[in-house]
Backbone bond lengths (Angstrom), bond angles and torsions (degrees), N, CA, C in turn:
res aa  C-N    CA-C-N  psi(-1)  N-CA   C-N-CA  omega(-1)  CA-C   N-CA-C  phi
1 M - - - 1.419 - - 1.538 109.58 -
2 E 1.331 114.63 137.70 1.457 116.55 -179.46 1.530 110.15 -95.22
3 A 1.290 114.45 168.61 1.482 120.55 -174.92 1.532 113.60 -59.24
4 D 1.315 117.11 -27.96 1.471 121.51 179.19 1.534 111.98 -88.13
5 D 1.320 118.67 16.01 1.464 123.26 178.59 1.541 112.85 69.50
6 T 1.309 116.17 24.14 1.480 121.25 172.06 1.481 111.68 -90.04
7 L 1.343 114.87 134.87 1.494 121.34 177.48 1.522 105.95 -118.21
8 W 1.371 116.47 120.42 1.458 121.31 174.52 1.537 107.99 -90.94
9 I 1.334 113.89 137.13 1.472 120.93 -175.86 1.512 108.29 -128.67
10 G 1.380 117.78 117.74 1.417 121.03 175.42 1.493 111.50 -87.76
11 T 1.342 116.77 134.38 1.447 120.63 -179.25 1.538 110.04 -130.81
12 K 1.342 116.72 176.68 1.449 120.99 174.58 1.517 111.96 -66.18
13 A 1.343 115.89 -24.73 1.476 121.00 -175.98 1.530 114.53 -102.15
14 G 1.321 117.35 7.33 1.461 119.79 179.62 1.514 112.05 134.10
15 L 1.323 115.43 -155.39 1.461 123.96 -176.11 1.496 111.15 -113.32
16 D 1.331 116.16 134.82 1.441 119.15 175.51 1.506 110.31 -118.05
17 K 1.303 118.03 145.89 1.461 125.05 -179.68 1.524 105.85 -118.20
18 L 1.328 117.01 116.48 1.434 122.93 -179.60 1.515 110.57 -105.84
19 G 1.324 119.90 121.38 1.440 123.51 169.48 1.488 108.94 -82.65
20 T 1.337 116.47 101.22 1.461 118.31 -173.41 1.517 112.54 -66.15
21 D 1.325 116.64 -20.85 1.492 117.89 -179.93 1.520 111.11 -82.57
22 T 1.369 117.14 -24.30 1.476 121.51 -178.00 1.505 112.67 -110.11
23 G 1.347 117.57 -22.40 1.478 120.87 -175.08 1.524 112.23 81.70
24 H 1.335 118.25 0.44 1.451 122.97 -178.55 1.538 111.52 -73.99
25 V 1.307 117.43 133.33 1.483 123.87 178.96 1.524 109.63 -113.68
26 S 1.302 116.62 130.02 1.466 122.64 173.62 1.507 107.68 -115.17
27 H 1.362 118.62 137.54 1.408 121.58 -178.79 1.554 109.15 -106.01
28 Y 1.334 115.47 136.92 1.457 123.32 -179.13 1.531 107.27 -117.17
29 P 1.327 120.23 82.39 1.479 122.34 -174.06 1.521 113.49 -68.90
30 D 1.347 119.21 -24.44 1.445 120.43 -175.45 1.557 111.80 -84.43
31 A 1.331 117.38 3.24 1.447 118.97 179.02 1.523 113.36 -73.61
32 G 1.310 116.06 -17.18 1.481 120.45 -178.96 1.493 109.73 120.68
33 E 1.331 114.43 176.09 1.464 120.84 -178.68 1.536 109.40 -113.50
34 A 1.306 118.14 157.96 1.427 123.38 177.06 1.543 110.89 53.88
35 I 1.276 116.55 55.48 1.461 123.26 -177.53 1.563 110.70 -66.28
36 S 1.330 114.70 126.51 1.476 118.41 -179.03 1.534 111.86 -112.02
37 V 1.363 117.54 -24.32 1.446 120.10 -176.66 1.541 110.31 -138.48
38 I 1.299 116.71 139.17 1.478 123.44 172.99 1.478 107.17 -131.29
39 F 1.350 114.53 125.39 1.484 118.12 -174.98 1.495 110.40 -142.06
40 R 1.344 118.97 134.86 1.411 124.38 172.26 1.546 106.41 -108.48
41 D 1.403 114.58 122.41 1.456 117.68 -175.16 1.529 111.25 -86.27
42 S 1.297 115.42 -179.63 1.503 120.24 -175.45 1.531 112.75 -66.65
43 K 1.345 115.42 -16.76 1.486 118.41 177.00 1.525 110.80 -92.96
44 G 1.321 117.87 4.34 1.434 121.28 178.52 1.529 115.67 87.53
45 R 1.296 116.44 3.69 1.474 121.33 -176.86 1.523 110.30 -81.44
46 L 1.330 115.23 140.59 1.463 120.69 -178.83 1.526 109.38 -98.41
47 W 1.336 116.68 122.09 1.470 124.31 178.45 1.519 109.18 -111.24
48 I 1.350 114.22 140.48 1.470 122.11 179.59 1.518 108.94 -124.43
49 G 1.342 116.76 126.04 1.449 120.76 176.28 1.490 111.51 -103.18
50 T 1.341 116.69 128.15 1.462 121.27 179.73 1.572 109.42 -132.39
51 A 1.300 116.72 176.00 1.455 122.20 176.57 1.539 109.80 -64.50
52 Q 1.348 117.60 -24.16 1.450 122.20 -177.74 1.494 112.89 -87.01
53 G 1.323 118.59 -16.05 1.445 121.04 -178.66 1.507 111.68 148.15
54 L 1.325 114.98 -150.37 1.453 122.23 -177.19 1.518 109.15 -120.82
55 S 1.323 116.59 135.66 1.492 120.93 179.80 1.482 110.30 -119.59
56 L 1.307 116.91 137.31 1.468 124.50 176.27 1.512 107.37 -109.26
57 C 1.331 118.03 124.52 1.462 121.54 176.95 1.540 107.29 -75.16
58 T 1.336 116.85 113.64 1.430 119.80 -176.24 1.520 112.60 -95.03
59 D 1.348 115.84 -15.52 1.466 121.59 178.28 1.519 109.03 -156.96
60 E 1.322 115.86 97.86 1.480 120.70 -177.31 1.545 112.17 -61.48
61 A 1.321 116.23 -40.15 1.473 120.82 -178.30 1.522 111.78 -61.08
62 N 1.358 115.38 -41.06 1.461 119.59 -177.11 1.520 112.08 -99.16
63 K 1.366 117.27 5.53 1.452 124.05 174.83 1.560 111.41 57.26
64 T 1.311 118.17 44.54 1.438 121.80 -179.16 1.532 109.57 -108.63
65 F 1.376 113.81 147.11 1.468 122.42 -174.50 1.516 108.87 -136.10
66 T 1.315 114.72 150.16 1.453 122.74 168.39 1.529 105.69 -108.18
67 V 1.374 115.98 128.25 1.450 120.12 -176.16 1.510 109.88 -103.98
68 F 1.336 114.69 133.92 1.461 122.78 176.27 1.535 106.90 -116.41
69 N 1.334 116.12 131.01 1.470 119.93 177.72 1.478 109.48 -144.94
70 T 1.313 119.24 -174.20 1.469 123.53 -176.23 1.501 112.04 -61.39
71 K 1.349 119.46 -25.70 1.421 123.21 177.74 1.530 111.73 -63.09
72 D 1.329 114.65 -26.77 1.509 120.15 -178.50 1.533 112.77 -82.76
73 A 1.321 116.62 -10.46 1.453 120.03 -177.25 1.511 113.24 -73.23
C-alpha cells in the first residue's frame, strides 16, 4: 500500500489500481499479463514484472509503459 492509500494489484489480465479511500479501480492493460512483481523505486517509478519481461510505467495518468525483455538484451 502506498502513502496515498493506493493499492496496486497484479492480475492475469494486467494491473489494477485501487483507491482504498474511494473504492475506485483503474485498469492498466498495457502493463503486461500474469503480473508477479510490483515495485516502486526510490525515484517514484513504478516497475511491473511479468513472464514476458519488465515494464516501466512512463506515464501513470495515461497508463503507458515501456517494456523490457530478453529481445532488448
